[in-house]
Every structure is written in C-alpha cells, then in structure tokens.
C-alpha positions in Angstrom: 0.3 13.5 10.1 1.7 11.7 7.1 3.6 8.7 8.3 5.9 6.8 5.9 7.3 3.6 7.1 10.1 2.2 4.9 10.8 -1.5 5.5 12.7 -4.4 4.0 10.7 -7.6 4.5 13.2 -10.2 3.3 16.5 -10.6 1.5 15.6 -11.3 -2.2 11.8 -11.8 -1.8 9.2 -11.1 0.8 9.5 -13.6 3.7 6.1 -15.3 4.0 6.0 -14.5 7.8 5.3 -10.9 6.8 2.2 -11.6 4.8 -0.2 -11.0 7.7 1.6 -7.8 8.6 1.3 -6.5 5.0 -2.4 -7.4 4.7 -3.0 -6.0 8.1 -1.5 -2.6 7.3 -3.8 -2.4 4.2 -6.8 -3.0 6.5 -5.9 0.0 8.7 -8.4 2.9 8.3 -5.3 5.2 8.1 -3.6 3.3 5.3 -2.7 5.1 2.1 -1.3 2.0 0.5 2.2 0.7 -0.1 4.8 1.8 -2.6 6.9 -1.1 -3.8 7.2 -3.3 -6.8 9.7 -5.2 -8.8 13.3 -4.4 -9.6 13.1 -1.4 -12.0 9.3 -1.1 -11.7 7.4 0.7 -9.0 3.8 -0.2 -8.2 1.3 1.3 -5.8 -0.4 -1.5 -3.7 -4.0 -0.6 -2.5 -5.4 -3.9 -1.4 -5.0 -7.7 -1.3 -6.7 -10.9 -2.0 -5.2 -14.0 -0.3 -1.4 -13.9 -1.0 -1.7 -11.4 -3.9 -1.5 -7.6 -3.7 -3.8 -5.5 -5.8 -2.0 -2.6 -7.5 -2.1 0.5 -9.7 0.8 1.2 -12.0 1.8 4.9 -11.5 3.6 4.9 -14.8 0.5 4.8 -17.0 0.0 8.4 -17.9 -2.6 10.1 -20.0 -2.4 13.7 -21.3 -4.7 16.3 -19.7 -7.7 17.1 -21.8 -9.9 19.9 -20.3 -12.8 18.8 -22.6 -13.0 15.5 -20.8 -14.3 17.2 -17.7 -17.5 18.2 -19.5 -18.7 14.6 -19.9 -18.5 12.6 -16.6 -19.0 9.3 -18.4 -16.1 10.0 -20.8 -14.0 11.1 -17.8 -14.6 7.8 -16.0 -14.0 5.8 -19.2 -10.7 7.5 -19.9 -9.2 7.7 -16.4 -10.4 4.7 -14.6 -9.8 1.0 -15.1 -12.3 -1.8 -15.1 -9.6 -4.4 -14.5 -8.1 -5.1 -11.2 -4.4 -6.0 -11.5 -2.6 -8.2 -8.9 0.7 -9.8 -8.3 1.8 -12.6 -5.9 3.7 -11.3 -2.9 6.6 -13.7 -3.6 7.3 -11.8 -6.8 7.5 -8.4 -5.2 10.8 -6.8 -4.1 11.0 -6.9 -0.3 11.8 -3.1 0.0 8.5 -1.3 0.5 7.2 2.0 1.9 3.9 1.9 3.9 1.9 5.1 4.0 -0.5 6.2 6.6 -2.5 9.4 7.2 -3.6 10.3 10.7 -5.7 13.5 11.1 -5.7 13.5 14.9 -3.7 12.4 17.9 -6.4 9.7 18.5 -5.8 8.3 15.0 -2.1 8.1 15.7 -2.7 6.1 18.9 -5.1 3.8 17.0 -2.5 3.3 14.3 0.2 2.6 16.8 -2.1 0.0 18.6 -2.9 -1.6 15.3 0.8 -1.8 14.2 1.7 -3.2 17.7 -0.9 -6.0 17.2 0.4 -6.8 13.7 4.0 -6.7 14.9 3.5 -9.5 17.5 4.1 -12.2 14.9 6.2 -10.2 12.4 8.5 -8.7 15.0 10.0 -6.1 12.6 9.1 -2.9 14.4 10.2 -1.3 17.6 7.3 0.8 18.8 7.7 3.2 21.7 4.7 4.5 23.5 6.0 7.9 24.6 
C-alpha cells in the first residue's frame, strides 16, 4: 500500500517541536521520503543530518540518451550527483507530504506503531487501531 500523509507542521515555518517527528519518519523502513520545499520550489527530502534535511531537486532534468546506457561509468557520471544538498528545517515551508510504502499487513502495523511512537511528542496525528 502506498500511504501519503499530507501535514502542515507550523504556520509560516516548521515548528521545532516537529523536528523529531520528521527525522523519525525518514528513519522508518517504509519511508519513501518527504515532498515539500520552499514557496514556489518543490524538493524531495530523503534524509537528515541534525536539523537539516537532505534533498534532491526534482526539477533538474536531463535529456534521455540511449547511448549512455552502453557505458555504466558514463551513466553514473551523467545521472548521479556527488554532492549532497541540504537545507535547514526552519527554511522549509511547513506543508509537506510524507510517503510510505508497505508491502504487507505486517508492515502497515509496524508503520502505525512507529508513527504512534513519534506522535507521542508531536501530537499531530489521530491514529486508530481498527
């Protein structure tokens, strides 16, 4: 099951109380990352370090070149980055979408338990155990 969880974690910027929740969701084995960003700029958050989120910019596009697939080293050089980009959480717009992928009922239960634990301090979710 693909689970998308849209949340607003502050008014104009992310409330610092939500930092552990955000970092905790990214630690989940089911996490697909977080879509969010800045006003007028979307980013895809894939990890964190301290109070900064690590991201990919989905707007950096490259044309498809079939010949690139014949040389693995060229493919890696052309389509991968050797630079990790990050942004402090206080600079990010508070509207975010958390993505999770659960491939079994057991994984859904594990995700629910993980989110319940994170939610104890953040208190932003209502989780029902039906």
